[in-house]
C-alpha positions as CSV (number, residue, x, y, z in Angstrom):
1,M,0.0,0.0,0.0
2,P,1.9,3.0,-1.2
3,A,0.0,5.5,0.9
4,A,0.7,3.6,4.1
5,E,4.4,3.2,3.2
6,A,4.7,7.0,2.6
7,Q,3.0,7.6,5.9
8,L,5.4,5.3,7.7
9,E,8.5,6.8,6.0
10,A,7.4,10.3,6.9
11,F,6.8,9.3,10.5
12,L,10.2,7.6,10.8
13,R,11.9,10.7,9.3
14,A,10.1,12.9,11.9
15,V,11.2,10.6,14.7
16,R,14.8,10.8,13.6
17,K,14.7,14.6,13.1
18,A,13.4,14.9,16.7
19,G,16.5,13.0,17.9
20,R,14.5,9.9,18.9
21,R,14.7,6.3,17.7
22,V,12.3,3.5,17.0
23,D,13.4,0.4,18.9
24,A,10.9,-2.0,17.3
25,L,8.7,-1.8,14.2
26,R,5.8,-4.2,13.7
27,T,3.9,-4.3,10.5
28,I,0.7,-6.1,10.0
29,R,-0.5,-7.6,6.8
30,L,-4.1,-6.5,6.3
31,D,-6.9,-8.4,4.8
32,P,-8.5,-6.0,2.3
33,L,-12.0,-7.5,3.0
34,R,-11.8,-6.7,6.7
35,L,-11.8,-3.5,8.8
36,A,-8.3,-2.1,9.0
37,A,-7.3,-2.5,12.7
38,V,-4.7,-4.1,14.8
39,P,-5.8,-7.6,15.8
40,P,-6.8,-7.5,19.5
41,G,-4.4,-10.3,20.5
42,D,-1.5,-8.5,18.8
43,F,-2.3,-5.2,20.5
44,F,-2.8,-7.0,23.9
45,D,0.7,-8.6,23.6
46,L,2.3,-5.2,22.8
47,L,0.6,-3.5,25.8
48,R,1.3,-6.4,28.1
49,L,4.9,-6.7,27.3
50,G,5.8,-3.0,27.0
51,G,6.9,-0.8,29.8
52,A,5.4,2.5,31.1
53,D,8.1,4.5,29.3
54,D,7.4,2.8,25.9
55,V,5.2,4.5,23.3
56,I,3.2,2.5,20.7
57,V,2.2,4.4,17.6
58,S,-0.7,2.8,15.8
59,F,-1.6,3.9,12.3
60,L,-4.5,1.4,12.4
61,G,-6.4,3.0,15.3
62,P,-6.7,2.5,19.0
63,P,-6.5,-0.7,20.9
64,V,-9.7,-2.6,20.7
65,L,-9.5,-5.2,23.6
66,E,-11.9,-7.5,25.3
67,P,-12.7,-6.5,28.9
68,A,-10.7,-9.6,30.2
69,Q,-7.7,-8.4,28.1
70,Q,-8.0,-4.9,29.5
71,D,-8.1,-6.3,33.1
72,A,-5.0,-8.4,32.5
73,L,-2.8,-5.4,31.5
74,P,-0.1,-4.1,33.8
75,P,-1.0,-1.0,36.0
76,K,1.0,1.3,33.7
77,P,0.9,0.0,30.1
78,P,2.8,1.7,27.3
79,Q,1.5,5.0,26.1
80,V,-0.5,4.7,22.8
81,L,-0.8,7.3,20.1
82,A,-3.4,6.2,17.6
83,V,-4.1,7.6,14.2
84,C,-7.8,6.9,13.7
85,S,-10.0,6.4,10.6
86,P,-12.9,8.8,10.2
87,N,-15.2,6.0,11.5
88,A,-13.2,5.1,14.6
89,P,-15.0,7.5,17.0
90,A,-18.4,5.8,16.1
91,Q,-16.9,2.3,16.5
92,V,-14.7,2.6,19.6
93,N,-15.3,4.4,22.9
94,L,-12.3,6.6,22.8
95,R,-13.2,8.4,26.0
96,E,-13.2,5.1,27.9
97,L,-9.8,4.2,26.4
98,F,-8.4,7.6,27.6
99,E,-9.9,7.1,31.1
100,R,-8.5,3.6,31.4
101,G,-5.0,4.9,30.4
102,L,-4.9,3.0,27.2
103,L,-4.6,6.1,25.0
104,R,-2.3,9.0,25.4
105,A,-3.4,10.8,22.2
106,V,-5.4,10.3,19.0
107,V,-5.3,11.9,15.6
108,L,-8.8,12.1,14.1
109,S,-9.6,13.0,10.5
110,R,-12.0,16.0,10.4
111,P,-15.2,15.1,8.6
112,D,-15.4,18.6,7.2
113,A,-11.8,18.9,6.2
114,P,-11.0,20.7,2.9
115,A,-9.8,18.5,0.0
116,Q,-6.7,20.6,0.1
117,A,-5.4,22.6,3.0
118,A,-5.2,26.4,2.6
119,P,-1.7,27.9,2.3
120,G,0.1,28.3,5.5
121,S,2.3,26.5,7.9
122,R,2.4,22.7,8.2
123,E,0.8,23.1,11.6
124,S,-2.2,25.0,10.3
125,G,-2.5,22.6,7.4
126,F,-2.6,19.7,9.9
127,A,-5.2,21.5,12.0
128,Q,-7.4,22.0,9.0
129,R,-7.5,18.3,8.2
130,F,-7.0,16.6,11.5
131,Q,-7.8,16.9,15.2
132,W,-5.3,16.1,17.9
133,V,-7.0,14.9,21.1
134,T,-5.3,14.2,24.4
135,T,-6.5,14.0,28.0
136,A,-6.0,17.8,28.1
137,N,-8.7,18.5,25.5
138,L,-10.8,15.3,25.9
139,Q,-13.9,17.5,25.8
140,D,-13.1,18.2,22.1
141,L,-13.9,14.6,21.1
142,P,-16.7,14.6,18.5
143,E,-20.2,13.6,19.6
144,S,-19.8,10.3,17.8
145,A,-17.0,9.4,20.2
146,M,-19.2,9.8,23.3
147,P,-20.5,6.7,25.1
148,R,-23.9,5.7,24.1
149,P,-26.6,5.1,26.8
150,S,-27.5,1.4,27.3
151,P,-31.0,0.5,26.0
């Protein structure tokens, strides 16, 4: 997938430019007929085996784990930064993942993003097309990411 390869290469360049390093890189072969996501077992293993100072960057969305998997995680799992598809907020309770400490930050595509960013800095172009959400601005999650009342 050329777009995914370009995204990964740009990320790795940015990490190197920031003076950091990537200690491990795990790629996942996707089934084009299934929803693009990290398999729960793979994500669980990464979270279970990683340390509190580790950071997991997922270009395939947030960890989607069974309750038993969430309960079996260490008290301080690695920090997760997830790049989410436009549909992720409607499919995953992002607020709960933040509250459980399973997410540090998410990048969400803006549904009303322009096809091409207006001229300006990279930061303003990013802000026009994406939303950066952390625990500091959790209230900015879109309505579709809010928990739904049980019937």
